[in-house]
C-alpha positions in Angstrom: 53.4 95.2 44.0 54.0 93.3 46.7 53.1 94.7 50.1 57.3 94.3 50.8 58.7 96.0 47.7 56.3 99.3 48.8 57.4 102.1 50.8 56.3 103.1 54.9 55.3 106.0 54.4 55.6 107.6 58.6 51.9 108.0 59.9 50.9 110.8 62.0 47.7 111.7 64.5 46.0 111.4 61.7 46.4 109.0 60.3 44.1 106.7 59.3 43.6 102.4 60.5 43.5 100.1 57.9 39.8 98.6 58.5 39.5 95.5 58.5 38.6 94.3 55.3 42.4 96.3 54.5 43.9 94.0 57.3 42.7 91.0 56.2 43.6 91.6 53.0 46.8 92.2 53.7 46.6 89.3 56.2 46.7 87.0 53.4 50.6 88.3 51.9 51.5 87.8 55.6 50.0 84.1 56.7 52.8 83.7 59.7 51.7 87.2 61.2 48.7 87.7 63.7 46.7 90.4 64.6 46.1 90.4 68.9 43.9 92.7 70.9 44.8 94.8 73.9 45.0 98.3 74.5 46.4 98.7 70.7 46.5 96.6 68.4 49.1 94.5 66.8 50.7 92.6 63.9 52.7 89.6 65.6 54.9 86.9 64.5 57.3 84.6 66.7 60.0 83.2 64.0 62.4 80.6 64.5 66.2 80.1 64.5 68.6 77.7 65.5 70.4 79.6 67.9 70.6 82.5 69.7 73.7 84.4 67.4 71.1 84.1 64.0 68.4 85.0 66.7 70.4 88.2 67.4 71.4 88.8 64.1 68.1 88.7 62.8 67.1 91.2 65.7 69.5 93.5 64.5 68.4 93.0 60.2 65.4 93.8 60.9 66.9 97.0 63.7 68.5 98.0 61.0 65.2 98.2 58.8 63.4 100.0 61.5 65.9 102.6 62.1 65.9 103.3 57.6 62.4 104.1 58.1 62.1 105.3 61.3 59.6 103.2 62.3 60.0 100.9 65.1 59.2 97.5 65.9 58.7 95.6 69.8 61.3 92.8 69.6 61.3 89.6 72.1 64.9 88.2 71.4 65.3 84.6 73.9 67.6 81.6 72.1 66.2 80.3 69.3 63.2 82.6 68.0 61.9 86.6 68.1 58.6 87.6 68.6 58.3 91.2 66.3 55.3 93.2 67.2 54.3 97.1 64.5 52.0 98.9 65.4 51.6 103.2 64.8 51.9 104.3 68.5 50.3 107.5 67.2 47.5 106.2 66.2 47.6 103.0 68.5 46.5 100.7 65.9 47.3 98.9 62.8 48.0 101.3 59.7 49.4 100.4 56.1 53.4 101.0 57.4 52.9 98.4 59.6 52.3 95.4 57.3 54.4 96.6 54.8 57.2 96.5 57.7 55.8 93.0 58.9 55.8 91.9 55.2 59.8 93.1 54.8 60.6 91.5 58.4 59.0 88.6 56.9 61.9 89.1 53.5 64.3 89.4 56.1 64.0 86.2 57.7 63.1 84.5 54.3 66.7 85.5 53.7 68.8 85.2 56.6 66.6 81.7 57.6 65.6 80.7 54.5 65.5 76.4 55.5 64.3 77.5 59.2 61.0 75.2 60.4 57.5 78.0 60.0 
């Protein structure tokens, strides 16, 4: 089963971050995504679109997904692009739910912008 087909389960304060090996394995399935360091590690991807309207439609679709799973990313919308970051606030790290949501986000992008330059 691919990551995008998995169900996102909530992570409590005692949830476990992915190990570096688990994260590396997940990133094989998420080649457009990077792990960025900072106060808390995050998964990040910037998606490109033909215009602002397409970027906003993608943002809204990701918002619907986030509400469905009660797991919310940081979304930065600009003309022709959207930067998405997933991480789990409770543990200030990357949890399995984040890689699942990143894969679901990628699936939305592939559906909405199948001809976009990646």
